[in-house]
C-alpha positions as CSV (number, residue, x, y, z in Angstrom):
1,M,-66.5,-5.5,-58.7
2,M,-62.7,-6.8,-58.9
3,K,-62.3,-5.2,-62.2
4,L,-63.5,-1.8,-61.0
5,S,-61.0,-2.2,-58.2
6,Y,-57.9,-3.0,-60.5
7,R,-59.1,0.0,-62.6
8,I,-59.1,2.5,-59.6
9,R,-55.6,1.1,-58.4
10,G,-54.2,0.8,-61.9
11,E,-53.3,-2.4,-63.7
12,A,-50.3,-3.1,-65.9
13,A,-49.7,-6.0,-68.3
14,A,-46.1,-6.6,-68.7
15,E,-43.8,-9.5,-70.2
16,I,-40.7,-10.7,-68.2
17,F,-38.0,-11.8,-70.9
18,G,-34.8,-13.6,-69.9
19,V,-33.1,-16.6,-69.6
20,F,-34.6,-17.8,-66.4
21,P,-37.9,-15.6,-66.2
22,E,-39.1,-18.0,-63.7
23,A,-36.6,-16.7,-61.1
24,A,-37.8,-13.1,-61.4
25,V,-41.5,-14.5,-60.9
26,N,-40.6,-16.5,-57.9
27,R,-38.7,-13.5,-56.3
28,A,-41.5,-11.3,-56.9
29,I,-44.0,-13.6,-55.3
30,E,-41.5,-13.8,-52.1
31,S,-41.4,-9.8,-52.2
32,G,-45.3,-9.9,-51.6
33,I,-46.0,-8.6,-55.2
34,A,-49.3,-10.1,-56.3
35,L,-49.2,-11.3,-60.0
36,R,-52.0,-12.2,-61.9
37,R,-53.0,-14.1,-64.9
38,V,-49.3,-15.4,-65.2
39,K,-48.9,-17.3,-68.5
40,A,-45.6,-18.7,-70.1
41,L,-45.5,-17.8,-73.9
42,D,-42.2,-19.7,-74.4
43,G,-39.1,-21.0,-72.6
44,Q,-38.0,-17.4,-72.2
45,T,-41.2,-15.1,-71.9
46,I,-43.8,-14.9,-69.1
47,R,-46.6,-12.6,-69.4
48,C,-48.5,-11.3,-66.1
49,A,-50.7,-8.4,-64.9
50,L,-50.1,-6.7,-61.6
51,D,-50.9,-3.3,-59.6
52,E,-49.4,-0.1,-61.1
53,E,-47.8,0.6,-57.7
54,N,-45.8,-2.8,-57.9
55,L,-44.4,-2.0,-61.4
56,E,-41.1,-0.4,-60.4
57,N,-40.4,-3.1,-57.7
58,L,-41.0,-5.9,-60.4
59,R,-38.5,-3.9,-62.6
60,A,-35.8,-3.7,-59.9
61,I,-36.1,-7.6,-59.3
62,C,-35.9,-8.3,-63.0
63,D,-32.7,-6.5,-63.2
64,R,-31.2,-8.6,-60.2
65,C,-32.4,-11.8,-62.1
66,Q,-30.8,-10.6,-65.5
67,C,-34.2,-10.2,-67.0
68,E,-36.0,-7.5,-69.0
69,L,-39.5,-6.2,-68.1
70,R,-41.4,-5.0,-71.1
71,L,-44.5,-3.0,-70.2
72,L,-47.4,-3.8,-72.7
73,S,-50.3,-1.7,-71.4
74,L,-51.5,0.5,-68.5
75,R,-55.1,1.1,-67.7
76,G,-56.5,3.3,-64.8
77,G,-54.8,4.4,-61.8
78,S,-52.5,7.6,-62.6
79,R,-53.7,7.7,-66.2
80,D,-57.4,8.4,-65.1
81,R,-56.4,10.6,-62.4
82,K,-54.5,12.8,-64.8
83,L,-57.5,12.9,-67.1
84,L,-59.9,14.0,-64.4
85,R,-57.4,16.8,-63.3
86,R,-57.4,18.0,-66.9
87,R,-61.2,17.7,-67.1
88,V,-62.6,18.7,-63.7
89,W,-66.1,19.4,-64.9
90,L,-66.4,15.7,-65.5
91,P,-66.5,14.6,-61.9
92,L,-68.3,17.8,-60.9
93,T,-71.0,17.0,-63.5
94,A,-71.4,13.6,-62.1
95,L,-71.7,14.9,-58.5
96,V,-74.3,17.4,-59.6
97,M,-76.3,14.9,-61.4
98,A,-76.2,12.6,-58.6
99,G,-77.2,15.2,-56.1
100,L,-80.2,16.1,-58.6
101,L,-81.2,12.6,-58.9
102,C,-81.2,12.4,-55.0
103,V,-83.2,15.7,-54.5
104,S,-85.6,14.6,-57.1
105,S,-86.6,11.2,-55.6
106,L,-87.9,13.1,-52.7
107,F,-90.7,14.4,-55.1
108,V,-93.4,12.6,-56.9
109,W,-93.1,12.8,-60.8
110,D,-95.3,9.5,-61.7
111,V,-98.6,8.6,-60.5
112,E,-100.1,5.0,-61.5
113,I,-103.5,3.9,-61.0
114,Y,-104.5,0.2,-60.9
115,G,-107.8,-1.5,-60.4
116,N,-110.2,0.9,-62.0
117,E,-112.7,-0.1,-64.5
118,R,-116.1,2.0,-64.3
119,V,-114.4,5.0,-62.8
120,S,-112.1,6.7,-65.3
121,R,-108.4,7.6,-64.8
122,G,-109.2,11.3,-65.1
123,E,-111.8,11.4,-62.3
124,I,-109.3,9.7,-59.9
125,E,-106.3,11.8,-60.9
126,R,-108.5,15.0,-60.3
127,A,-109.7,13.6,-56.9
128,L,-106.0,12.7,-55.8
129,H,-104.9,16.3,-57.1
130,D,-107.5,18.1,-54.9
131,A,-106.4,15.7,-51.9
132,G,-102.6,16.7,-52.5
133,L,-101.2,13.9,-54.5
134,R,-100.1,15.4,-57.7
135,C,-96.9,15.5,-59.8
136,G,-94.3,17.7,-58.0
137,C,-95.6,17.3,-54.6
138,F,-93.0,16.6,-51.6
139,W,-93.8,12.9,-50.6
140,P,-92.1,13.1,-47.1
141,A,-94.8,15.7,-46.2
142,L,-97.5,13.7,-47.7
143,E,-100.2,12.2,-45.5
144,T,-101.3,9.2,-47.3
145,D,-104.3,8.4,-44.8
146,L,-105.6,12.1,-45.3
147,V,-105.4,11.6,-49.1
148,R,-107.2,8.4,-49.0
149,S,-109.9,9.8,-47.0
150,K,-110.3,13.0,-49.0
151,T,-110.3,10.8,-52.4
152,L,-113.1,8.4,-51.0
153,C,-115.1,11.5,-50.0
154,R,-115.0,12.8,-53.8
155,L,-115.6,9.6,-55.1
156,P,-118.2,7.6,-53.5
157,S,-118.1,4.9,-56.2
158,L,-114.8,3.6,-54.6
159,A,-114.9,1.3,-51.8
160,W,-111.3,1.1,-51.1
161,L,-108.1,3.0,-51.9
162,G,-104.7,2.6,-51.1
163,V,-101.6,4.8,-51.8
164,N,-98.1,3.5,-51.7
165,V,-95.2,6.2,-52.4
166,N,-91.8,4.7,-53.3
167,G,-89.2,7.5,-54.4
168,S,-90.6,9.4,-57.2
169,R,-93.3,6.9,-57.9
170,A,-96.8,6.6,-56.5
171,V,-98.9,3.6,-56.7
172,V,-102.6,4.0,-56.3
173,L,-104.8,0.8,-55.9
174,V,-108.4,1.2,-55.9
175,Q,-111.3,-1.0,-55.6
176,E,-114.6,0.0,-56.9
177,R,-117.7,-0.4,-54.9
178,S,-120.1,-3.0,-55.9
179,E,-123.7,-2.3,-57.1
180,K,-126.2,-2.9,-54.7
181,P,-128.8,-5.8,-55.4
182,E,-132.3,-4.7,-55.5
183,I,-133.7,-4.6,-52.2
184,Y,-137.4,-5.1,-51.5
185,I,-139.6,-6.1,-48.7
186,Q,-140.8,-9.8,-49.1
187,S,-144.2,-9.2,-47.5
188,A,-144.6,-5.7,-49.4
189,A,-147.7,-6.0,-51.9
190,C,-147.1,-5.5,-55.5
191,D,-148.9,-6.2,-58.9
192,L,-147.5,-7.2,-62.2
193,V,-148.4,-5.2,-65.3
194,A,-147.8,-5.5,-68.8
195,S,-144.6,-3.8,-70.2
196,R,-145.7,-4.0,-73.7
197,T,-149.0,-4.8,-75.8
198,G,-149.3,-8.3,-76.9
199,I,-151.2,-11.4,-76.9
200,V,-150.7,-13.7,-73.8
201,R,-149.6,-17.4,-74.7
202,R,-148.6,-18.7,-71.1
203,V,-149.1,-17.7,-67.6
204,S,-147.2,-19.1,-64.9
205,V,-148.1,-17.7,-61.4
206,L,-146.1,-18.4,-58.3
207,N,-147.6,-15.8,-55.9
208,G,-150.8,-13.7,-56.4
209,K,-154.2,-13.9,-58.7
210,A,-153.7,-14.1,-62.3
211,L,-156.2,-11.7,-64.1
212,V,-155.5,-12.9,-67.7
213,Q,-155.6,-16.1,-69.6
214,P,-153.8,-17.6,-72.6
215,G,-155.1,-15.9,-75.6
216,S,-155.9,-12.7,-74.1
217,A,-154.9,-9.5,-75.7
218,V,-153.2,-7.0,-73.2
219,R,-152.3,-3.3,-73.4
220,E,-149.1,-1.8,-72.0
221,G,-149.8,-1.2,-68.3
222,E,-152.6,-3.5,-67.9
223,T,-152.4,-5.6,-64.7
224,L,-151.5,-9.2,-65.5
225,V,-151.3,-10.7,-61.7
226,S,-153.0,-8.9,-58.7
227,G,-151.1,-8.8,-55.4
228,A,-154.4,-8.8,-53.4
229,P,-156.0,-12.2,-53.7
230,E,-159.1,-13.3,-51.7
231,N,-158.9,-15.9,-49.0
232,L,-161.4,-18.5,-48.2
233,M,-163.2,-16.1,-46.1
234,G,-163.5,-13.5,-49.0
235,T,-161.3,-11.1,-47.5
236,A,-158.3,-9.7,-49.7
237,R,-154.8,-10.0,-48.4
238,L,-151.7,-8.2,-49.6
239,V,-148.9,-10.2,-51.2
240,R,-146.0,-9.5,-53.4
241,A,-147.0,-11.1,-56.9
242,R,-144.7,-13.3,-58.6
243,A,-145.4,-14.9,-62.0
244,E,-144.2,-15.0,-65.6
245,V,-146.4,-13.9,-68.2
246,W,-145.1,-14.9,-71.8
247,A,-146.9,-13.4,-74.8
248,D,-146.4,-12.5,-78.6
249,T,-145.2,-8.9,-78.9
250,W,-144.5,-6.7,-82.0
251,Y,-141.9,-4.1,-82.7
252,E,-141.1,-1.6,-85.6
253,L,-137.5,0.0,-85.4
254,T,-135.9,2.3,-87.9
255,A,-132.4,3.5,-88.3
256,V,-131.3,6.4,-90.5
257,C,-128.3,5.8,-92.5
258,P,-126.8,8.8,-93.9
259,Q,-125.4,8.5,-97.4
260,P,-121.9,7.2,-97.6
261,E,-119.2,10.2,-97.5
262,S,-115.8,10.2,-98.4
263,Q,-113.3,9.1,-95.9
264,K,-109.8,10.4,-95.1
265,G,-106.7,8.5,-96.0
266,E,-103.0,8.9,-95.7
267,D,-101.2,11.0,-98.1
268,G,-98.0,9.1,-97.9
269,W,-95.4,11.4,-96.0
270,K,-95.2,12.1,-92.2
271,R,-93.5,15.1,-90.3
272,R,-92.3,14.8,-86.9
273,R,-91.8,17.6,-84.3
274,F,-90.2,17.4,-80.9
275,A,-90.8,19.1,-77.4
276,L,-89.3,18.9,-73.9
277,V,-91.6,18.9,-70.7
278,I,-89.7,19.9,-67.5
279,G,-92.2,19.8,-64.9
280,E,-95.1,21.7,-65.9
281,N,-93.2,23.8,-68.4
282,R,-92.8,22.8,-72.1
283,I,-90.1,23.7,-74.5
284,N,-91.0,23.4,-78.2
285,F,-88.3,22.8,-80.6
286,Y,-90.6,23.9,-83.4
287,G,-92.2,27.2,-84.6
288,K,-96.0,28.0,-85.0
289,S,-96.9,25.7,-82.4
290,R,-100.5,27.4,-81.9
291,K,-101.5,27.0,-85.6
292,M,-104.3,24.7,-86.3
293,L,-103.4,22.5,-89.2
294,D,-106.5,21.6,-91.3
295,G,-106.3,18.3,-93.4
296,Y,-103.8,16.9,-91.0
297,D,-103.9,14.1,-88.2
298,K,-101.7,14.5,-85.2
299,I,-100.4,11.7,-83.1
300,V,-98.6,12.6,-79.6
301,H,-96.1,10.0,-78.0
302,E,-94.6,11.2,-74.8
303,Y,-91.7,9.5,-73.2
304,Q,-90.8,10.0,-69.6
305,L,-87.3,9.7,-68.4
306,G,-86.4,7.1,-65.6
307,V,-86.5,3.4,-65.0
308,S,-90.0,1.8,-65.2
309,G,-91.0,0.5,-61.7
310,L,-88.2,2.1,-60.0
311,F,-88.0,5.9,-60.2
312,A,-89.0,8.6,-62.6
313,L,-87.8,12.0,-63.5
314,P,-89.7,15.4,-64.3
315,I,-88.5,15.3,-67.7
316,S,-90.4,14.0,-70.7
317,L,-89.8,13.8,-74.5
318,V,-92.7,14.6,-76.6
319,C,-92.8,13.5,-80.1
320,E,-95.7,14.8,-82.4
321,T,-96.4,12.9,-85.8
322,V,-98.3,15.0,-88.1
323,I,-99.8,13.0,-91.0
324,P,-101.7,14.8,-93.9
325,H,-104.7,13.0,-95.3
326,R,-106.9,13.3,-98.3
327,A,-110.2,12.3,-99.5
328,A,-110.3,8.4,-100.0
329,K,-112.6,6.3,-102.0
330,T,-116.5,6.3,-100.4
331,Q,-117.6,3.1,-99.0
332,P,-120.6,1.8,-100.3
333,F,-123.7,1.3,-98.0
334,D,-124.0,-1.9,-96.2
335,P,-127.4,-3.0,-95.3
336,A,-126.6,-6.3,-93.7
337,E,-124.6,-4.6,-91.1
338,T,-127.5,-2.2,-90.3
339,E,-129.9,-5.0,-90.3
340,A,-127.6,-6.9,-87.7
341,R,-127.1,-3.9,-85.5
342,L,-130.9,-3.3,-85.3
343,E,-131.4,-7.1,-84.4
344,A,-128.6,-6.9,-81.8
345,Y,-130.2,-3.7,-80.2
346,L,-133.7,-5.5,-80.1
347,Q,-132.6,-8.7,-78.4
348,S,-130.7,-6.5,-75.7
349,R,-134.1,-4.9,-74.8
350,I,-136.4,-7.9,-74.5
351,R,-136.5,-10.7,-72.3
352,G,-137.1,-13.5,-74.5
353,E,-136.4,-14.3,-78.3
354,I,-137.2,-12.9,-81.6
355,V,-139.4,-15.3,-83.6
356,S,-139.5,-13.7,-86.9
357,R,-138.3,-10.5,-88.4
358,S,-138.3,-8.4,-91.9
359,F,-136.4,-5.6,-93.1
360,S,-137.2,-2.8,-95.7
361,A,-135.0,0.1,-96.7
362,V,-136.2,3.4,-98.3
363,E,-134.0,6.4,-99.5
364,K,-135.3,9.7,-98.7
365,D,-133.8,13.1,-98.3
366,G,-130.1,12.0,-98.8
367,A,-130.6,9.3,-96.2
368,V,-131.5,5.6,-96.4
369,Y,-134.3,4.6,-93.7
370,V,-133.9,0.9,-92.7
371,T,-136.8,-0.5,-90.8
372,M,-137.1,-3.9,-89.0
373,R,-140.3,-5.3,-88.3
374,A,-140.1,-8.3,-85.6
375,Q,-142.3,-10.5,-83.8
376,C,-141.1,-11.6,-80.3
377,Y,-141.9,-14.0,-77.6
378,E,-141.1,-12.5,-74.2
379,D,-141.9,-12.2,-70.7
380,I,-143.9,-8.8,-70.4
381,A,-144.6,-8.9,-66.6
382,R,-143.0,-6.1,-64.6
383,V,-143.6,-5.0,-60.9
384,Q,-145.7,-2.2,-59.9
385,E,-146.0,-1.3,-56.3
386,T,-149.6,-1.6,-55.1
387,T,-151.2,1.7,-53.5
388,T,-154.4,0.3,-52.6
389,E,-154.8,-1.1,-48.9
390,A,-157.0,-3.9,-48.3
391,E,-158.2,-5.3,-44.8
392,A,-156.1,-7.5,-43.0
393,P,-157.4,-11.0,-42.0
394,S,-159.2,-11.0,-38.6
395,P,-157.4,-13.3,-36.1
């Protein structure tokens, strides 16, 4: 800040040469002239710095002390003012840019969204756009409470949303709604049926009446545990069946793998083209922008002007990199990868473990059919609501 102050007032670097230069320095200090960075070079020369306006006064003092004042350099002050007078457009341009920056800070040019995982950014941006929060909106007239209410109505999967506007930046914080747990009435009657055909190996009943025993063969949909057991009086009562029924099951899964095709690879050279986006208008610095290029990949990078985390401007620089590609060598068919995917898919669908498995591959009609046959040990009991009514026990 002090250097800027010296530059505005004008700073001169000078040397005082004479028989007694100390006398000139002392007389200058007594006269109220502020000397800075005073340094004695030898017995007859002293170098110092002072304001431009005190230069003539120091020269007169040096003459009275029979010394010589040598001007070394002059920075700022009158020199800068003459330069600005000759180039009026420099300060005018600075004022215009400052005014545009102040006016631009009254509009939202950057919307940042944090906290979303399941809900996509595009869905939130469309909901905010319909609620009035969009790039280019006048934020002093923006009602954040109204924006929040409209957005939550459009997106019921959000539990909470907050909008904070800081200059030309709008920060949107969202909290997604937690999935509701399975809600059921504990006293409501239900049966357990088989979700898969198999042979029962173990039955563990916590509530209800078991209708199968270990070693029994069951079909899909067959009732395993009844939710209407009989009491000592021979009357059925409705309960919620709870049990684990472990059985051996068998699966057969087939994956169709097309024959390997040629993949694309880079051709070795790239071409870049640029564009300027001002608000919602785009200025391309290249021709034939609507022509679709076959055999090319296009990578787009957009750089928005502004200071990250502070403010943003409605101007963006777009750089498009066009990369031609050509047919590369074909990748051989990998049966191990297909087998691992089939096994992972089956493991994600069962509530148990895979006991044994075998694979076979057949080539037919230009494709490879990979089949997995597996034996699993899993819990096959699933809940089925009871529709029959039983008599309630007499008091």
